[in-house]
C-alpha positions in Angstrom: 12.3 -9.5 13.6 13.0 -13.0 14.8 10.2 -15.4 15.3 9.4 -16.7 18.8 11.0 -20.1 18.1 14.2 -18.4 17.0 14.6 -15.9 19.8 16.3 -18.0 22.4 19.2 -20.4 22.0 19.2 -23.8 23.7 21.0 -22.5 26.9 18.4 -19.8 27.4 15.5 -22.1 26.7 16.9 -24.6 29.2 17.3 -21.9 31.8 13.7 -20.9 31.4 12.5 -24.5 31.7 14.5 -24.9 34.8 13.0 -21.7 36.2 9.5 -23.2 35.6 10.4 -26.3 37.6 11.8 -24.2 40.4 8.8 -21.9 40.6 6.3 -24.8 40.7 8.3 -26.5 43.4 6.9 -23.9 45.8 3.2 -24.1 44.7 0.5 -26.3 43.4 -0.2 -23.9 40.6 0.7 -24.7 37.0 2.7 -21.8 35.4 3.0 -21.8 31.6 5.1 -19.1 29.9 4.2 -18.6 26.2 6.2 -16.5 23.7 4.3 -15.5 20.5 5.7 -13.8 17.4 2.5 -11.7 17.0 -1.0 -11.7 18.3 -2.8 -10.2 15.3 -2.7 -10.1 11.5 -2.9 -6.3 11.2 -3.9 -5.7 7.6 -4.5 -1.9 8.0 -0.8 -0.9 7.9 -0.4 -2.7 4.5 -3.3 -0.8 3.0 -2.2 2.6 4.5 1.4 2.3 3.4 0.3 1.1 -0.1 -2.2 3.9 -0.4 0.2 6.7 0.5 3.0 5.3 -1.6 0.7 4.8 -4.6 -0.7 8.4 -4.3 2.9 9.8 -4.0 4.1 8.0 -7.1 1.0 9.0 -9.0 1.5 12.6 -8.1 5.1 12.6 -9.1 4.2 11.0 -12.5 1.5 13.6 -13.0 3.9 16.5 -12.3 6.8 15.1 -14.5 4.8 14.2 -17.6 4.0 17.3 -19.6 0.5 18.1 -20.7 -0.6 17.5 -24.3 -0.1 21.1 -25.5 1.5 22.1 -28.7 4.8 23.9 -28.1 5.0 27.2 -30.1 7.3 27.0 -33.1 8.1 23.4 -32.5 7.0 20.1 -34.0 8.0 18.1 -30.9 5.5 15.5 -29.8 4.1 15.7 -26.3 2.2 13.1 -24.3 -1.4 12.6 -25.0 -4.0 12.8 -22.2 -4.7 9.1 -22.4 -1.1 8.1 -22.2 -0.5 10.4 -19.2 -3.6 8.9 -17.4 -2.3 5.4 -18.1 1.1 6.2 -16.6 -0.4 7.9 -13.5 -2.7 4.9 -12.9 0.2 2.4 -13.4 2.3 4.3 -10.9 -0.6 4.3 -8.4 -1.1 0.5 -8.7 2.6 -0.2 -8.6 3.1 2.0 -5.6 0.1 0.4 -3.7 1.5 -3.1 -4.3 5.0 -2.1 -3.2 3.7 -0.3 -0.2 1.6 -3.2 0.9 4.7 -5.5 0.7 6.8 -3.0 2.7 4.0 -2.5 5.2 3.8 -6.3 5.8 7.5 -6.7 6.4 8.7 -3.6 8.2 7.8 -4.0 11.9 8.2 -0.5 13.1 6.2 0.8 10.1 3.3 -1.6 10.9 3.3 -0.6 14.5 3.3 3.1 13.5 0.1 2.6 11.4 -1.7 0.3 13.9 -3.7 1.9 16.8 -2.3 1.0 20.2 -5.8 0.2 21.4 -6.1 -2.5 18.7 -2.8 -4.1 19.6 -3.8 -4.2 23.3 -7.1 -5.9 22.4 -5.4 -8.4 20.1 -2.9 -9.4 22.7 -5.6 -9.8 25.4 -7.8 -11.8 23.0 -4.9 -14.1 21.8 -3.8 -14.6 25.4 -7.2 -15.9 26.4 -7.3 -18.1 23.4 -3.9 -19.6 24.2 -5.1 -20.1 27.8 -7.9 -22.4 26.6 -6.1 -23.9 23.6 -3.3 -25.2 25.8 -5.7 -26.6 28.4 -4.3 -24.3 31.2 -7.9 -24.0 32.4 -8.3 -27.7 32.8 -6.1 -28.2 35.9 -7.8 -30.2 38.7 -7.8 -27.3 41.2 -8.2 -24.5 38.7 -4.7 -23.3 39.4 -3.4 -22.5 35.9 -1.4 -19.3 35.3 -0.5 -18.2 31.8 2.4 -15.8 31.2 1.9 -14.5 27.7 4.5 -12.3 25.8 3.9 -11.0 22.3 7.0 -9.9 20.5 5.5 -7.7 17.7 3.3 -5.7 20.0 5.9 -5.6 22.8 3.2 -6.4 25.3 2.6 -9.0 28.0 -0.4 -10.4 29.7 -1.1 -12.7 32.7 -4.2 -14.9 32.6 -5.1 -16.8 35.7 -7.6 -19.5 36.4 -10.3 -19.0 39.0 -8.5 -20.4 42.0 -5.3 -18.4 41.4 -7.3 -15.2 40.9 -9.3 -15.8 44.1 -6.3 -16.7 46.2 -3.7 -14.3 44.8 -5.9 -11.4 43.8 -6.2 -9.4 40.6 -4.1 -6.6 42.0 -1.1 -8.9 42.6 -1.5 -10.3 39.1 -1.5 -6.8 37.7 1.6 -6.0 39.7 3.4 -9.1 38.4 2.5 -8.2 34.9 3.9 -4.7 35.4 7.1 -6.1 36.9 7.4 -8.4 33.8 7.0 -5.5 31.3 9.5 -3.4 33.2 12.0 -6.2 33.2 11.5 -6.8 29.5 12.5 -3.3 28.8 16.1 -4.2 29.9 16.5 -6.2 26.7 17.3 -9.5 28.3 14.1 -11.3 27.7 15.2 -14.7 29.1 16.3 -13.1 32.3 13.0 -11.2 32.6 11.0 -14.4 32.2 13.1 -16.2 34.7 12.7 -13.3 37.1 8.9 -13.3 36.8 8.7 -17.1 37.2 10.7 -16.8 40.5 8.5 -14.0 41.8 5.3 -15.7 40.7 6.4 -19.0 42.3 7.1 -17.3 45.6 3.8 -15.3 45.6 1.8 -18.4 44.7 3.6 -20.5 47.3 2.2 -18.3 50.0 -1.4 -18.8 49.0 -1.3 -22.1 47.1 1.6 -24.1 48.7 2.7 -27.3 47.0 1.2 -30.5 48.5 3.2 -33.7 49.0 0.9 -35.6 46.6 0.9 -32.7 44.0 0.7 -34.0 40.4 2.4 -32.0 37.6 -0.4 -31.6 35.1 1.2 -29.5 32.4 4.7 -29.7 30.8 7.3 -27.5 32.4 8.3 -26.1 29.1 8.4 -22.7 27.4 5.7 -22.6 24.6 6.5 -20.7 21.4 4.0 -19.7 18.8 5.2 -18.4 15.4 
């Protein structure tokens, strides 16, 4: 999976930045789109894949290595119980390590082993952190709006400052977020972001129109977090 900073080329990034300027030309609100590679660390998939792969290899080794019993009418040597135990344990450890590595690099496998509720909570928590870390909450009129997209979880979130929430309404924010996630399913992420920016600019312009002396407080740039 590409990281957030690698996803768009220069032309797409420029198109998104221009869409921010256009959206804010209608409103006094400050709109900040943020693209993150992932919102959480998710250690559980690594442990689960490692555990199952370790147990599988250990079971295979146990079944393939013969028990230490004397074969009738034969002087062939068979494995001792200690040696068999060592091989089984070695396979379990090697399988766990290999599974942990696989679980940390294969995106679809990590998502399969991660509860959806956990991913939702991680995205919402990270979005709120980004909202404050990027000083979106520090606009003079409390008019900041964060558009947060997390690639690994394939989820989006809109976090608005107090004035935006009061003027626009939470229902409209939820509707905009639903529109964004629907557009993202098309596969053209740059177009989906530009579409949401245009829609948000129009909606915000109705309730928070741009004043003649409006000051641009935040950079009109797409923020990427790897």
